[in-house]
C-alpha positions, 0 to 999 in steps of 0.5 A: 792264355793270359797276359800282364799289361808288362809284359803286353808293353815289354812285346810292343814296347810301350810305356805303362800308366796305371796297373802294370799287373792288370791281367787281359785275356781277349780283345774288345772294341773300346766302344765294348769293352769288358774286364780282361780285354784289351782295346785300342786307340788310334781314330779320334772320333773314338777319344770320349770312349776312352773315359767309361770304357770297361776294358781293363788296358787301352792302347794309345799314342804317346802324343794323346792328352786326355782331359780327365782320368780313366779307369783303364790302364793305357799302354802309350806307343807310338802308333796304337794301329800298328800296336793292335795288329801286332798283338793280333798277328802274335795271337792268331800264330798262338792259335793251334794249327790244323793236321792231319789229311781227311779220309774223304779227301780225294788226292791223285797217287801223283801229288806230293804232299808235304809234311804237318798238312791239313786236307779237309773233308772233300777237297779234291787234288788233282795229278802232279800237284805239289803240295809245301810243308805246313799247307792247310786247305779247308773242305771242298777246296779243289786244287787242279792237276799241275797246281804247285803250294808253297810253305804255310798256305791256307786255303779255306773252302770252296776255293778252286785253284785251275791246273798249272797255276803256281801260289808261293809261301805264306798265302791266304786265299780266302773262301769261294776265290777263284784263281786261274778261271779263263780270261774273257777273250773271244773274237767275233766273226760273222755268227757270233764269237770264237772263244780264243783259248787261254792256256796261261796261268796265274802265279801268286807270290809270297805273303799274298792275301786274297778275299773271299769271292775273288777272282783272279783269271789266268793268262791268255798267254804267259801269266797274271801275276800278283807280286809278294805282299799283296792284299787283295779285298773281296769280291775282287775281279783281276783279268787275264796277263794283269800284274799287281806290283808288291805290297799294293793294297785293293779294296772290295769290288775292284776290276781290273780288264785285261794285261793292266800293269799295277805299280807297288805300293799303290792303294785302290779304294773301293770299286775302282776300275781300271781299262785293259792295256794301262799302266798305273806308276808305284805309290799312286792312290785310286780314290774309290768308284775311281774310272782309270781310263789311261797311264798315270803320270808317276809315283804318289798321284792322286787319282779319284772321279771317273774318269780319274782325275785330280782331285782340285780338278775333280772338285772344281768341276763338281763345284760348276755341276752343281751350278748345271740346272742354272747356268742352264736356264740362264743360258737359255733365258739370254738365247731368247733376249738374242732371238728377240733382239734378232726380230727387232732388226 
């Protein structure tokens, strides 16, 4: 399907510079541009590509000043990154959605299946499951007994949703993720460890995205809750009884210990770790590989390092850390001089 630059500009409220009738039929990175493609420029590091890109149309922020003419038609917008995201969403929505139930799927007679669903080959759906309208479940997924899935949710191949868990509307769960496995609960005894049964569930609210191979454990009692709008990257571990607030985003390999409470609109960098039974306030920014071991102070706080600390303190400590070998030698030399003075007395 083709669109003109004018149609694109009207769609996103942009201003055209160049040929408004040029057509595009695909997307491309600005450095890999080709005729018929639309690209975007939001990072100044990539500005030099705009002068030679072969893309027919480029989205660019209104305030950007270029040093020389470009061949591509420009569409100036307030935020190029946001605009390309909107176009990609529109493109994704235009793709035809699969429907129908594969004859190789195994579905309990007690399951309730909505309209316009897709259930792929070798999907297993247990007793008492409720599947909403427009849900797509790809091959080899397992939906345990008593699970409820809302409308227009997509579950990709090899996802496992354990018994009793609740998944909302417009949720996306990527391949290999496990929702509702037992929390890590064991009580030590003289001979080893007694397993503590995990009898709670996982609740995932609307408009959540869960990355590939992410694990969200069921609660010991009650619920592990992922609130609406949360976006989780691949390979994240969410332990039992955790709660992640609305619209929080987490990069890959983040780990949450049991009963951690994360606020709304937080941003968490890759490989950050959280101790159990702590609370992280709304709008906290947690840097990559950060180790958060206690409650955070309040809204808008930024933390980096392990253990987590204010960035100014972290960089001061880092500067001193680099000098420790020299400081050690100086202290050792001072100690030798003190010992010599003691001998003289």
